C-alpha positions, 0 to 999 in steps of 0.5 A, a space after each residue: 384200705 384202712 391204716 393203723 398207727 399206733 403210739 404211747 409205748 415205752 419203758 415204765 417200773 413194775 406198777 406203773 401205767 401207760 395208755 397206748 392209742 391207736 389210730 385208725 384211717 381210710 375206709 374206717 366206716 368199715 371197722 367191725 372190731 378193733 383190738 390190742 395184742 402183743 407179742 413178747 420174746 420167743 412167745 406167740 401174738 396173743 390177746 389183751 383185750 377188744 372192743 366191738 361197734 356197740 362197745 362190748 369188750 373182751 379181756 385176756 384173764 391176765 389183764 382183766 383188772 388193770 387194764 381197759 380198752 376204750 374207743 373215741 368213735 369221732 376220732 376214730 382212736 381205740 385206748 390202751 390204757 394199762 395200770 398195775 403193769 408188771 414186768 411180764 406185760 412187757 411186749 410189742 403191743 399190736 394194734 387190730 381192725 377187724 374189717 368186714 367181719 373177715 379181714 384183718 388189719 395191723 398196725 406196726 406195735 410199739 414196744 412197753 417195757 415194764 422194769 422190776 
């Protein structure tokens, strides 16, 4: 089993920054990749960024150049540095882990609100 705990959400003004953290615990050796997704009210959950075990990253076009995903293997933690935040970034952000290439695990979500 793997458990994910997110932190770092909150209220920020447009143009500001936030850093989200996702700490994984349990059978972390089974994790192949981790990522961040978000869901705004009335919208489907969408990919924000992913990072593989080897460190390869992938970003949604809407956040490229503003968000950076990174990981600390020793702490089993993935970060999402969000800069130049926009009101349209407002959403619940969920941490995701892929185990054994097929099993998905989700965190409980953390709310990010960007005011204009």
